[in-house]
Jmol script that loads the backbone (N, CA, C; Angstrom):
load data "model"
ATOM      1  N   MET A   1       1.064  -1.136  -0.316  1.00  0.00           N
ATOM      2  CA  MET A   1      -0.240  -0.018   0.296  1.00  0.00           C
ATOM      3  C   MET A   1       1.107   1.462  -0.067  1.00  0.00           C
ATOM      4  N   LEU A   2       2.338   1.498   0.588  1.00  0.00           N
ATOM      5  CA  LEU A   2       2.823   2.634   0.618  1.00  0.00           C
ATOM      6  C   LEU A   2       3.766   2.860  -0.548  1.00  0.00           C
ATOM      7  N   LYS A   3       3.669   1.388  -0.992  1.00  0.00           N
ATOM      8  CA  LYS A   3       4.217   1.820  -2.331  1.00  0.00           C
ATOM      9  C   LYS A   3       3.883   2.457  -3.651  1.00  0.00           C
ATOM     10  N   SER A   4       2.086   1.975  -3.629  1.00  0.00           N
ATOM     11  CA  SER A   4       0.958   2.521  -4.305  1.00  0.00           C
ATOM     12  C   SER A   4       1.279   3.813  -4.196  1.00  0.00           C
ATOM     13  N   HIS A   5       1.006   4.577  -3.232  1.00  0.00           N
ATOM     14  CA  HIS A   5       0.763   5.778  -2.665  1.00  0.00           C
ATOM     15  C   HIS A   5       2.048   6.430  -3.154  1.00  0.00           C
ATOM     16  N   LEU A   6       3.102   5.960  -2.629  1.00  0.00           N
ATOM     17  CA  LEU A   6       4.337   6.934  -3.328  1.00  0.00           C
ATOM     18  C   LEU A   6       4.456   7.021  -4.601  1.00  0.00           C
ATOM     19  N   ARG A   7       4.235   5.410  -5.126  1.00  0.00           N
ATOM     20  CA  ARG A   7       4.075   5.551  -6.938  1.00  0.00           C
ATOM     21  C   ARG A   7       3.541   6.751  -7.320  1.00  0.00           C
ATOM     22  N   ARG A   8       1.926   6.793  -6.607  1.00  0.00           N
ATOM     23  CA  ARG A   8       0.589   7.962  -7.215  1.00  0.00           C
ATOM     24  C   ARG A   8       1.253   9.302  -6.889  1.00  0.00           C
ATOM     25  N   ASP A   9       1.957   9.375  -5.726  1.00  0.00           N
ATOM     26  CA  ASP A   9       2.902  10.576  -5.347  1.00  0.00           C
ATOM     27  C   ASP A   9       3.591  11.354  -6.420  1.00  0.00           C
ATOM     28  N   LEU A  10       4.753  10.521  -6.587  1.00  0.00           N
ATOM     29  CA  LEU A  10       5.350  10.404  -8.001  1.00  0.00           C
ATOM     30  C   LEU A  10       5.319  10.924  -9.235  1.00  0.00           C
ATOM     31  N   ARG A  11       3.729  10.266  -9.519  1.00  0.00           N
ATOM     32  CA  ARG A  11       3.534  10.464 -11.135  1.00  0.00           C
ATOM     33  C   ARG A  11       2.781  11.700 -10.804  1.00  0.00           C
ATOM     34  N   SER A  12       2.263  12.359  -9.842  1.00  0.00           N
ATOM     35  CA  SER A  12       1.205  13.632  -9.764  1.00  0.00           C
ATOM     36  C   SER A  12       2.422  14.358  -9.669  1.00  0.00           C
ATOM     37  N   LEU A  13       3.842  14.811  -9.218  1.00  0.00           N
ATOM     38  CA  LEU A  13       4.811  15.225  -9.033  1.00  0.00           C
ATOM     39  C   LEU A  13       5.331  15.445 -10.754  1.00  0.00           C
ATOM     40  N   LYS A  14       5.222  14.171 -10.831  1.00  0.00           N
ATOM     41  CA  LYS A  14       5.707  14.562 -12.488  1.00  0.00           C
ATOM     42  C   LYS A  14       4.841  15.093 -13.372  1.00  0.00           C
ATOM     43  N   ARG A  15       3.630  15.034 -13.145  1.00  0.00           N
ATOM     44  CA  ARG A  15       2.741  15.827 -14.301  1.00  0.00           C
ATOM     45  C   ARG A  15       3.055  17.247 -13.989  1.00  0.00           C
ATOM     46  N   GLN A  16       3.031  17.794 -12.722  1.00  0.00           N
ATOM     47  CA  GLN A  16       2.795  18.938 -12.103  1.00  0.00           C
ATOM     48  C   GLN A  16       4.591  19.334 -12.950  1.00  0.00           C
ATOM     49  N   ALA A  17       5.465  18.712 -12.408  1.00  0.00           N
ATOM     50  CA  ALA A  17       6.486  19.199 -12.927  1.00  0.00           C
ATOM     51  C   ALA A  17       6.578  19.588 -14.692  1.00  0.00           C
ATOM     52  N   ARG A  18       5.966  18.624 -15.114  1.00  0.00           N
ATOM     53  CA  ARG A  18       5.768  18.418 -16.777  1.00  0.00           C
ATOM     54  C   ARG A  18       5.025  19.979 -17.056  1.00  0.00           C
ATOM     55  N   LYS A  19       3.873  20.331 -16.496  1.00  0.00           N
ATOM     56  CA  LYS A  19       3.054  21.608 -16.581  1.00  0.00           C
ATOM     57  C   LYS A  19       4.085  22.633 -16.131  1.00  0.00           C
ATOM     58  N   ASP A  20       4.378  22.879 -15.014  1.00  0.00           N
ATOM     59  CA  ASP A  20       5.718  23.667 -14.600  1.00  0.00           C
ATOM     60  C   ASP A  20       6.775  23.954 -16.034  1.00  0.00           C
ATOM     61  N   ARG A  21       7.257  22.803 -17.009  1.00  0.00           N
ATOM     62  CA  ARG A  21       8.188  23.102 -17.937  1.00  0.00           C
ATOM     63  C   ARG A  21       7.338  23.765 -18.370  1.00  0.00           C
ATOM     64  N   TRP A  22       6.303  23.293 -19.112  1.00  0.00           N
ATOM     65  CA  TRP A  22       5.404  24.049 -20.006  1.00  0.00           C
ATOM     66  C   TRP A  22       5.492  25.777 -20.132  1.00  0.00           C
ATOM     67  N   ILE A  23       5.245  25.822 -18.787  1.00  0.00           N
ATOM     68  CA  ILE A  23       5.080  27.453 -17.937  1.00  0.00           C
ATOM     69  C   ILE A  23       6.222  28.176 -18.172  1.00  0.00           C
ATOM     70  N   THR A  24       7.465  26.930 -17.644  1.00  0.00           N
ATOM     71  CA  THR A  24       8.368  27.771 -17.909  1.00  0.00           C
ATOM     72  C   THR A  24       8.999  28.562 -19.296  1.00  0.00           C
ATOM     73  N   VAL A  25       9.100  27.419 -20.138  1.00  0.00           N
ATOM     74  CA  VAL A  25       9.298  27.330 -21.588  1.00  0.00           C
ATOM     75  C   VAL A  25       8.537  29.063 -22.266  1.00  0.00           C
ATOM     76  N   ALA A  26       7.262  28.405 -21.877  1.00  0.00           N
ATOM     77  CA  ALA A  26       6.602  30.202 -22.020  1.00  0.00           C
ATOM     78  C   ALA A  26       6.908  31.522 -21.944  1.00  0.00           C
ATOM     79  N   VAL A  27       7.203  31.405 -20.475  1.00  0.00           N
ATOM     80  CA  VAL A  27       7.765  32.648 -19.948  1.00  0.00           C
ATOM     81  C   VAL A  27       9.010  33.027 -20.649  1.00  0.00           C
ATOM     82  N   LEU A  28       9.636  32.335 -20.846  1.00  0.00           N
ATOM     83  CA  LEU A  28      10.919  31.994 -21.051  1.00  0.00           C
ATOM     84  C   LEU A  28      11.027  32.753 -22.736  1.00  0.00           C
ATOM     85  N   ALA A  29      10.252  32.158 -23.775  1.00  0.00           N
ATOM     86  CA  ALA A  29       9.843  32.627 -24.846  1.00  0.00           C
ATOM     87  C   ALA A  29       9.484  34.015 -24.739  1.00  0.00           C
ATOM     88  N   GLY A  30       8.527  34.556 -23.803  1.00  0.00           N
ATOM     89  CA  GLY A  30       7.727  35.814 -23.775  1.00  0.00           C
ATOM     90  C   GLY A  30       8.978  36.601 -23.792  1.00  0.00           C
ATOM     91  N   VAL A  31      10.078  36.539 -22.535  1.00  0.00           N
ATOM     92  CA  VAL A  31      10.922  37.487 -22.105  1.00  0.00           C
ATOM     93  C   VAL A  31      11.924  37.516 -23.460  1.00  0.00           C
ATOM     94  N   ALA A  32      12.088  36.707 -24.137  1.00  0.00           N
ATOM     95  CA  ALA A  32      13.575  36.818 -25.042  1.00  0.00           C
ATOM     96  C   ALA A  32      12.363  37.505 -26.214  1.00  0.00           C
ATOM     97  N   ALA A  33      11.629  37.047 -26.197  1.00  0.00           N
ATOM     98  CA  ALA A  33      10.465  38.054 -27.176  1.00  0.00           C
ATOM     99  C   ALA A  33      10.571  39.393 -27.411  1.00  0.00           C
ATOM    100  N   ALA A  34      10.316  39.392 -25.997  1.00  0.00           N
ATOM    101  CA  ALA A  34       9.582  41.326 -25.433  1.00  0.00           C
ATOM    102  C   ALA A  34      11.181  41.741 -25.499  1.00  0.00           C
ATOM    103  N   TRP A  35      12.231  41.502 -24.896  1.00  0.00           N
ATOM    104  CA  TRP A  35      13.998  41.948 -25.233  1.00  0.00           C
ATOM    105  C   TRP A  35      14.096  42.567 -26.399  1.00  0.00           C
ATOM    106  N   VAL A  36      13.806  41.403 -27.302  1.00  0.00           N
ATOM    107  CA  VAL A  36      14.249  41.750 -28.666  1.00  0.00           C
ATOM    108  C   VAL A  36      13.568  42.649 -29.273  1.00  0.00           C
ATOM    109  N   ARG A  37      12.384  42.535 -29.405  1.00  0.00           N
ATOM    110  CA  ARG A  37      11.462  43.832 -29.378  1.00  0.00           C
ATOM    111  C   ARG A  37      11.933  45.132 -28.795  1.00  0.00           C
ATOM    112  N   GLN A  38      12.597  45.551 -27.634  1.00  0.00           N
ATOM    113  CA  GLN A  38      12.922  46.444 -27.282  1.00  0.00           C
ATOM    114  C   GLN A  38      14.499  46.754 -28.051  1.00  0.00           C
ATOM    115  N   LEU A  39      15.070  45.520 -28.258  1.00  0.00           N
ATOM    116  CA  LEU A  39      16.413  46.193 -28.629  1.00  0.00           C
ATOM    117  C   LEU A  39      16.337  46.875 -30.182  1.00  0.00           C
ATOM    118  N   PRO A  40      16.706  47.952 -30.917  1.00  0.00           N
ATOM    119  CA  PRO A  40      17.944  48.421 -30.058  1.00  0.00           C
ATOM    120  C   PRO A  40      18.079  49.677 -28.830  1.00  0.00           C
ATOM    121  N   PHE A  41      18.446  49.673 -27.468  1.00  0.00           N
ATOM    122  CA  PHE A  41      17.947  50.026 -26.664  1.00  0.00           C
ATOM    123  C   PHE A  41      18.416  51.424 -26.637  1.00  0.00           C
ATOM    124  N   ALA A  42      17.622  52.723 -26.976  1.00  0.00           N
ATOM    125  CA  ALA A  42      17.918  54.283 -26.734  1.00  0.00           C
ATOM    126  C   ALA A  42      18.908  54.745 -25.735  1.00  0.00           C
ATOM    127  N   PRO A  43      20.160  55.066 -25.096  1.00  0.00           N
ATOM    128  CA  PRO A  43      20.329  55.343 -23.777  1.00  0.00           C
ATOM    129  C   PRO A  43      19.157  56.693 -23.219  1.00  0.00           C
ATOM    130  N   ALA A  44      18.656  56.473 -22.206  1.00  0.00           N
ATOM    131  CA  ALA A  44      18.207  57.851 -21.144  1.00  0.00           C
ATOM    132  C   ALA A  44      19.238  58.895 -21.577  1.00  0.00           C
ATOM    133  N   GLY A  45      18.944  60.220 -20.966  1.00  0.00           N
ATOM    134  CA  GLY A  45      19.872  61.362 -20.528  1.00  0.00           C
ATOM    135  C   GLY A  45      20.973  61.036 -19.094  1.00  0.00           C
ATOM    136  N   SER A  46      20.517  60.796 -18.627  1.00  0.00           N
ATOM    137  CA  SER A  46      20.507  60.417 -16.982  1.00  0.00           C
ATOM    138  C   SER A  46      21.740  59.066 -17.088  1.00  0.00           C
ATOM    139  N   ASP A  47      22.998  59.488 -16.451  1.00  0.00           N
ATOM    140  CA  ASP A  47      24.022  58.156 -16.234  1.00  0.00           C
ATOM    141  C   ASP A  47      23.558  57.536 -15.296  1.00  0.00           C
ATOM    142  N   VAL A  48      22.889  58.044 -13.778  1.00  0.00           N
ATOM    143  CA  VAL A  48      22.154  56.741 -12.980  1.00  0.00           C
ATOM    144  C   VAL A  48      21.371  55.864 -13.749  1.00  0.00           C
ATOM    145  N   LEU A  49      20.074  56.480 -14.831  1.00  0.00           N
ATOM    146  CA  LEU A  49      18.930  55.956 -15.111  1.00  0.00           C
ATOM    147  C   LEU A  49      19.580  54.515 -16.215  1.00  0.00           C
ATOM    148  N   PHE A  50      20.855  55.375 -16.950  1.00  0.00           N
ATOM    149  CA  PHE A  50      20.975  54.269 -18.174  1.00  0.00           C
ATOM    150  C   PHE A  50      21.581  53.220 -17.045  1.00  0.00           C
ATOM    151  N   GLY A  51      22.367  53.492 -16.059  1.00  0.00           N
ATOM    152  CA  GLY A  51      23.108  52.340 -15.075  1.00  0.00           C
ATOM    153  C   GLY A  51      22.092  51.407 -14.706  1.00  0.00           C
ATOM    154  N   LEU A  52      20.745  51.821 -13.848  1.00  0.00           N
ATOM    155  CA  LEU A  52      20.007  50.966 -13.585  1.00  0.00           C
ATOM    156  C   LEU A  52      19.233  50.224 -14.752  1.00  0.00           C
ATOM    157  N   SER A  53      19.119  50.625 -16.134  1.00  0.00           N
ATOM    158  CA  SER A  53      18.449  50.301 -17.251  1.00  0.00           C
ATOM    159  C   SER A  53      19.420  49.372 -17.116  1.00  0.00           C
ATOM    160  N   PHE A  54      20.964  49.517 -17.350  1.00  0.00           N
ATOM    161  CA  PHE A  54      21.969  47.835 -17.626  1.00  0.00           C
ATOM    162  C   PHE A  54      21.673  46.976 -16.961  1.00  0.00           C
ATOM    163  N   LEU A  55      21.688  47.466 -15.498  1.00  0.00           N
ATOM    164  CA  LEU A  55      21.909  46.387 -14.588  1.00  0.00           C
ATOM    165  C   LEU A  55      20.554  45.266 -14.423  1.00  0.00           C
ATOM    166  N   LEU A  56      19.331  46.405 -14.688  1.00  0.00           N
ATOM    167  CA  LEU A  56      18.213  45.774 -15.088  1.00  0.00           C
ATOM    168  C   LEU A  56      18.229  44.351 -16.129  1.00  0.00           C
ATOM    169  N   MET A  57      18.699  44.889 -17.436  1.00  0.00           N
ATOM    170  CA  MET A  57      19.010  44.012 -18.551  1.00  0.00           C
ATOM    171  C   MET A  57      19.533  42.923 -18.353  1.00  0.00           C
ATOM    172  N   ALA A  58      20.576  43.346 -17.502  1.00  0.00           N
ATOM    173  CA  ALA A  58      21.705  42.136 -16.976  1.00  0.00           C
ATOM    174  C   ALA A  58      21.498  41.023 -16.349  1.00  0.00           C
ATOM    175  N   GLY A  59      20.638  41.865 -15.294  1.00  0.00           N
ATOM    176  CA  GLY A  59      19.709  41.052 -14.264  1.00  0.00           C
ATOM    177  C   GLY A  59      18.900  39.793 -14.766  1.00  0.00           C
ATOM    178  N   SER A  60      18.062  40.559 -15.867  1.00  0.00           N
ATOM    179  CA  SER A  60      16.697  39.572 -16.463  1.00  0.00           C
ATOM    180  C   SER A  60      17.671  38.974 -17.516  1.00  0.00           C
ATOM    181  N   GLY A  61      18.978  39.111 -18.262  1.00  0.00           N
ATOM    182  CA  GLY A  61      19.270  38.049 -19.018  1.00  0.00           C
ATOM    183  C   GLY A  61      19.914  36.640 -18.232  1.00  0.00           C
ATOM    184  N   VAL A  62      20.775  37.310 -16.944  1.00  0.00           N
ATOM    185  CA  VAL A  62      21.352  36.140 -16.311  1.00  0.00           C
ATOM    186  C   VAL A  62      20.005  35.418 -15.457  1.00  0.00           C
ATOM    187  N   ALA A  63      19.441  36.297 -15.370  1.00  0.00           N
ATOM    188  CA  ALA A  63      18.257  34.300 -14.455  1.00  0.00           C
ATOM    189  C   ALA A  63      17.463  33.887 -15.751  1.00  0.00           C
ATOM    190  N   TRP A  64      17.038  34.440 -16.976  1.00  0.00           N
ATOM    191  CA  TRP A  64      17.376  34.071 -18.284  1.00  0.00           C
ATOM    192  C   TRP A  64      17.910  32.780 -18.496  1.00  0.00           C
ATOM    193  N   LEU A  65      18.897  33.223 -18.721  1.00  0.00           N
ATOM    194  CA  LEU A  65      19.821  32.373 -18.801  1.00  0.00           C
ATOM    195  C   LEU A  65      20.575  31.019 -18.009  1.00  0.00           C
ATOM    196  N   VAL A  66      20.342  31.027 -16.530  1.00  0.00           N
ATOM    197  CA  VAL A  66      20.009  30.181 -15.346  1.00  0.00           C
ATOM    198  C   VAL A  66      18.650  29.077 -15.402  1.00  0.00           C
ATOM    199  N   SER A  67      17.574  30.077 -16.070  1.00  0.00           N
ATOM    200  CA  SER A  67      16.626  29.296 -16.246  1.00  0.00           C
ATOM    201  C   SER A  67      16.384  28.462 -17.242  1.00  0.00           C
ATOM    202  N   ALA A  68      17.102  28.632 -18.393  1.00  0.00           N
ATOM    203  CA  ALA A  68      17.306  27.829 -19.513  1.00  0.00           C
ATOM    204  C   ALA A  68      17.947  26.819 -19.478  1.00  0.00           C
ATOM    205  N   CYS A  69      18.807  26.940 -18.391  1.00  0.00           N
ATOM    206  CA  CYS A  69      20.180  25.933 -18.105  1.00  0.00           C
ATOM    207  C   CYS A  69      19.486  24.744 -17.249  1.00  0.00           C
ATOM    208  N   HIS A  70      18.723  25.323 -16.261  1.00  0.00           N
ATOM    209  CA  HIS A  70      18.082  24.422 -15.407  1.00  0.00           C
ATOM    210  C   HIS A  70      16.801  23.531 -16.145  1.00  0.00           C
ATOM    211  N   VAL A  71      16.117  24.301 -17.398  1.00  0.00           N
ATOM    212  CA  VAL A  71      15.202  23.741 -18.024  1.00  0.00           C
ATOM    213  C   VAL A  71      16.117  22.481 -19.148  1.00  0.00           C
ATOM    214  N   PHE A  72      16.910  22.889 -19.503  1.00  0.00           N
ATOM    215  CA  PHE A  72      18.003  21.791 -20.347  1.00  0.00           C
ATOM    216  C   PHE A  72      18.218  20.658 -19.583  1.00  0.00           C
ATOM    217  N   MET A  73      18.540  21.061 -18.358  1.00  0.00           N
ATOM    218  CA  MET A  73      19.021  20.215 -17.465  1.00  0.00           C
ATOM    219  C   MET A  73      17.656  18.873 -17.205  1.00  0.00           C
ATOM    220  N   THR A  74      16.678  19.128 -17.336  1.00  0.00           N
ATOM    221  CA  THR A  74      15.817  18.265 -16.857  1.00  0.00           C
ATOM    222  C   THR A  74      14.665  17.537 -18.620  1.00  0.00           C
ATOM    223  N   ILE A  75      15.761  17.974 -19.396  1.00  0.00           N
ATOM    224  CA  ILE A  75      14.811  17.261 -20.818  1.00  0.00           C
ATOM    225  C   ILE A  75      15.641  15.563 -20.679  1.00  0.00           C
ATOM    226  N   ARG A  76      16.402  15.335 -20.149  1.00  0.00           N
ATOM    227  CA  ARG A  76      17.065  13.980 -20.499  1.00  0.00           C
ATOM    228  C   ARG A  76      15.717  13.209 -19.302  1.00  0.00           C
ATOM    229  N   ARG A  77      15.526  11.692 -19.580  1.00  0.00           N
ATOM    230  CA  ARG A  77      14.734  11.028 -18.674  1.00  0.00           C
ATOM    231  C   ARG A  77      15.476  10.046 -18.267  1.00  0.00           C
ATOM    232  N   SER A  78      15.066   9.794 -17.019  1.00  0.00           N
ATOM    233  CA  SER A  78      15.822   8.757 -16.193  1.00  0.00           C
ATOM    234  C   SER A  78      14.470   7.869 -15.239  1.00  0.00           C
ATOM    235  N   GLU A  79      14.795   6.654 -15.069  1.00  0.00           N
ATOM    236  CA  GLU A  79      14.153   6.065 -14.750  1.00  0.00           C
ATOM    237  C   GLU A  79      13.897   5.744 -12.747  1.00  0.00           C
ATOM    238  N   GLU A  80      15.208   6.600 -12.643  1.00  0.00           N
ATOM    239  CA  GLU A  80      15.340   6.250 -10.883  1.00  0.00           C
ATOM    240  C   GLU A  80      14.314   7.262 -10.021  1.00  0.00           C
ATOM    241  N   PRO A  81      13.804   7.075  -9.636  1.00  0.00           N
ATOM    242  CA  PRO A  81      12.513   7.820  -8.675  1.00  0.00           C
ATOM    243  C   PRO A  81      13.106   8.881  -8.254  1.00  0.00           C
ATOM    244  N   ALA A  82      14.866   8.700  -6.971  1.00  0.00           N
ATOM    245  CA  ALA A  82      15.201   9.640  -6.812  1.00  0.00           C
ATOM    246  C   ALA A  82      15.774  10.397  -7.744  1.00  0.00           C
ATOM    247  N   SER A  83      16.456  10.379  -9.020  1.00  0.00           N
ATOM    248  CA  SER A  83      16.473  11.397 -10.216  1.00  0.00           C
ATOM    249  C   SER A  83      15.435  11.542 -10.057  1.00  0.00           C
ATOM    250  N   GLU A  84      14.323  11.062 -10.701  1.00  0.00           N
ATOM    251  CA  GLU A  84      13.097  12.036 -11.036  1.00  0.00           C
ATOM    252  C   GLU A  84      12.651  12.831 -10.215  1.00  0.00           C
ATOM    253  N   ILE A  85      12.674  12.935  -8.633  1.00  0.00           N
ATOM    254  CA  ILE A  85      12.385  14.105  -7.647  1.00  0.00           C
ATOM    255  C   ILE A  85      13.048  14.687  -8.022  1.00  0.00           C
ATOM    256  N   ARG A  86      14.748  14.949  -8.040  1.00  0.00           N
ATOM    257  CA  ARG A  86      15.604  15.962  -8.252  1.00  0.00           C
ATOM    258  C   ARG A  86      15.715  16.979  -9.880  1.00  0.00           C
ATOM    259  N   ARG A  87      14.797  15.748 -10.707  1.00  0.00           N
ATOM    260  CA  ARG A  87      14.421  16.960 -11.739  1.00  0.00           C
ATOM    261  C   ARG A  87      13.317  17.734 -11.616  1.00  0.00           C
ATOM    262  N   ILE A  88      12.214  17.246 -10.925  1.00  0.00           N
ATOM    263  CA  ILE A  88      11.284  17.955 -10.027  1.00  0.00           C
ATOM    264  C   ILE A  88      11.794  19.140  -9.686  1.00  0.00           C
ATOM    265  N   SER A  89      12.183  18.979  -8.698  1.00  0.00           N
ATOM    266  CA  SER A  89      13.258  20.432  -8.237  1.00  0.00           C
ATOM    267  C   SER A  89      13.563  21.405  -8.900  1.00  0.00           C
ATOM    268  N   ILE A  90      14.431  20.585 -10.175  1.00  0.00           N
ATOM    269  CA  ILE A  90      14.801  21.262 -10.849  1.00  0.00           C
ATOM    270  C   ILE A  90      14.267  22.368 -11.631  1.00  0.00           C
ATOM    271  N   THR A  91      13.037  22.008 -12.247  1.00  0.00           N
ATOM    272  CA  THR A  91      12.195  22.126 -13.208  1.00  0.00           C
ATOM    273  C   THR A  91      11.562  23.451 -12.223  1.00  0.00           C
ATOM    274  N   ASP A  92      11.391  23.215 -10.922  1.00  0.00           N
ATOM    275  CA  ASP A  92      10.615  24.780  -9.852  1.00  0.00           C
ATOM    276  C   ASP A  92      11.669  25.823  -9.700  1.00  0.00           C
ATOM    277  N   ARG A  93      13.071  25.432  -9.801  1.00  0.00           N
ATOM    278  CA  ARG A  93      13.817  26.614  -9.461  1.00  0.00           C
ATOM    279  C   ARG A  93      14.149  26.894 -10.654  1.00  0.00           C
ATOM    280  N   ALA A  94      13.904  26.457 -12.046  1.00  0.00           N
ATOM    281  CA  ALA A  94      13.540  26.858 -13.471  1.00  0.00           C
ATOM    282  C   ALA A  94      12.586  28.004 -13.437  1.00  0.00           C
ATOM    283  N   LYS A  95      11.434  27.357 -12.787  1.00  0.00           N
ATOM    284  CA  LYS A  95      10.227  28.287 -12.988  1.00  0.00           C
ATOM    285  C   LYS A  95      10.549  29.461 -12.459  1.00  0.00           C
ATOM    286  N   GLU A  96      11.033  29.452 -10.940  1.00  0.00           N
ATOM    287  CA  GLU A  96      11.440  30.189 -10.056  1.00  0.00           C
ATOM    288  C   GLU A  96      12.571  31.541 -10.970  1.00  0.00           C
ATOM    289  N   TRP A  97      13.707  31.200 -11.531  1.00  0.00           N
ATOM    290  CA  TRP A  97      14.282  31.765 -12.478  1.00  0.00           C
ATOM    291  C   TRP A  97      13.428  32.703 -13.609  1.00  0.00           C
ATOM    292  N   ALA A  98      13.027  31.863 -14.113  1.00  0.00           N
ATOM    293  CA  ALA A  98      12.154  32.417 -15.504  1.00  0.00           C
ATOM    294  C   ALA A  98      10.962  33.546 -14.892  1.00  0.00           C
ATOM    295  N   PHE A  99      10.316  33.447 -13.875  1.00  0.00           N
ATOM    296  CA  PHE A  99       9.533  34.509 -13.176  1.00  0.00           C
ATOM    297  C   PHE A  99      10.541  35.595 -12.966  1.00  0.00           C
ATOM    298  N   ARG A 100      11.752  35.541 -12.153  1.00  0.00           N
ATOM    299  CA  ARG A 100      12.592  36.411 -12.054  1.00  0.00           C
ATOM    300  C   ARG A 100      13.253  37.536 -12.839  1.00  0.00           C
ATOM    301  N   ALA A 101      13.278  36.817 -14.153  1.00  0.00           N
ATOM    302  CA  ALA A 101      13.744  37.089 -15.386  1.00  0.00           C
ATOM    303  C   ALA A 101      12.372  38.259 -16.169  1.00  0.00           C
ATOM    304  N   LEU A 102      11.524  37.793 -16.169  1.00  0.00           N
ATOM    305  CA  LEU A 102      10.112  38.329 -16.252  1.00  0.00           C
ATOM    306  C   LEU A 102      10.021  39.373 -15.140  1.00  0.00           C
ATOM    307  N   GLY A 103      10.243  39.158 -13.665  1.00  0.00           N
ATOM    308  CA  GLY A 103       9.882  40.549 -12.827  1.00  0.00           C
ATOM    309  C   GLY A 103      11.274  41.723 -13.422  1.00  0.00           C
ATOM    310  N   ALA A 104      12.519  41.657 -13.888  1.00  0.00           N
ATOM    311  CA  ALA A 104      13.586  42.424 -14.264  1.00  0.00           C
ATOM    312  C   ALA A 104      13.063  42.848 -15.708  1.00  0.00           C
ATOM    313  N   TYR A 105      12.134  42.538 -16.358  1.00  0.00           N
ATOM    314  CA  TYR A 105      11.664  43.305 -17.833  1.00  0.00           C
ATOM    315  C   TYR A 105      10.615  44.039 -16.920  1.00  0.00           C
ATOM    316  N   ALA A 106       9.623  43.683 -16.356  1.00  0.00           N
ATOM    317  CA  ALA A 106       8.344  44.870 -15.978  1.00  0.00           C
ATOM    318  C   ALA A 106       8.951  45.531 -15.122  1.00  0.00           C
ATOM    319  N   ALA A 107      10.527  45.570 -14.256  1.00  0.00           N
ATOM    320  CA  ALA A 107      10.867  46.778 -13.615  1.00  0.00           C
ATOM    321  C   ALA A 107      11.494  47.515 -14.347  1.00  0.00           C
ATOM    322  N   TRP A 108      12.112  47.117 -15.460  1.00  0.00           N
ATOM    323  CA  TRP A 108      12.812  47.609 -16.329  1.00  0.00           C
ATOM    324  C   TRP A 108      11.952  48.354 -16.978  1.00  0.00           C
ATOM    325  N   HIS A 109      10.656  48.067 -17.565  1.00  0.00           N
ATOM    326  CA  HIS A 109       9.387  49.026 -18.096  1.00  0.00           C
ATOM    327  C   HIS A 109       9.029  49.975 -17.020  1.00  0.00           C
ATOM    328  N   LEU A 110       8.603  49.664 -15.900  1.00  0.00           N
ATOM    329  CA  LEU A 110       8.766  50.593 -14.918  1.00  0.00           C
ATOM    330  C   LEU A 110       9.327  51.613 -14.847  1.00  0.00           C
ATOM    331  N   LEU A 111      11.052  51.468 -14.738  1.00  0.00           N
ATOM    332  CA  LEU A 111      11.839  52.696 -14.470  1.00  0.00           C
ATOM    333  C   LEU A 111      11.610  53.588 -15.567  1.00  0.00           C
ATOM    334  N   HIS A 112      11.666  52.771 -16.990  1.00  0.00           N
ATOM    335  CA  HIS A 112      11.238  54.094 -18.333  1.00  0.00           C
ATOM    336  C   HIS A 112      10.317  54.563 -17.938  1.00  0.00           C
ATOM    337  N   PHE A 113       8.576  54.014 -17.596  1.00  0.00           N
ATOM    338  CA  PHE A 113       7.976  54.665 -17.730  1.00  0.00           C
ATOM    339  C   PHE A 113       7.663  55.815 -16.531  1.00  0.00           C
ATOM    340  N   LEU A 114       8.214  55.332 -15.423  1.00  0.00           N
ATOM    341  CA  LEU A 114       8.366  57.054 -14.480  1.00  0.00           C
ATOM    342  C   LEU A 114       9.182  57.924 -14.784  1.00  0.00           C
ATOM    343  N   ALA A 115      10.573  57.169 -15.219  1.00  0.00           N
ATOM    344  CA  ALA A 115      11.495  58.564 -15.677  1.00  0.00           C
ATOM    345  C   ALA A 115      10.590  59.401 -16.790  1.00  0.00           C
ATOM    346  N   SER A 116      10.010  58.837 -17.690  1.00  0.00           N
ATOM    347  CA  SER A 116       9.121  59.218 -18.843  1.00  0.00           C
ATOM    348  C   SER A 116       8.147  60.530 -18.073  1.00  0.00           C
ATOM    349  N   LEU A 117       7.502  59.832 -17.096  1.00  0.00           N
ATOM    350  CA  LEU A 117       6.687  60.871 -16.458  1.00  0.00           C
ATOM    351  C   LEU A 117       7.676  61.816 -15.872  1.00  0.00           C
ATOM    352  N   LEU A 118       8.413  61.991 -15.178  1.00  0.00           N
ATOM    353  CA  LEU A 118       9.336  62.978 -14.708  1.00  0.00           C
ATOM    354  C   LEU A 118      10.066  63.870 -15.574  1.00  0.00           C
ATOM    355  N   ARG A 119       9.937  63.599 -16.414  1.00  0.00           N
ATOM    356  CA  ARG A 119      10.746  64.674 -17.605  1.00  0.00           C
ATOM    357  C   ARG A 119       9.973  65.837 -18.105  1.00  0.00           C
TER     358      ARG A 119
END
end "model"
wireframe off; spacefill off
backbone 0.3
color backbone group
């Protein structure tokens, strides 16, 4: 009975990880498309604003790369339950990093919106 419960829980976790992986890939594709749409990026008048913009852009890029690496680590298939659980946790971390990249992109937009209001 215990094995069947564990097997069912593992199946449920794998199903959730599969959904999370698709969500992560969609967010990564959206962030990449949004950044490509914003480039070439025209620097603003202030050096401080340019520095903050560059930091947010770099932070978003680093978070995007970390998330993409985590997604690629989860692609291979394995049959051991311990490695499956490890892959599930890596998928969860990939989703967190993808949303951090999205958050940095949103902060970049907010920064430029506020800067345009203050001009």
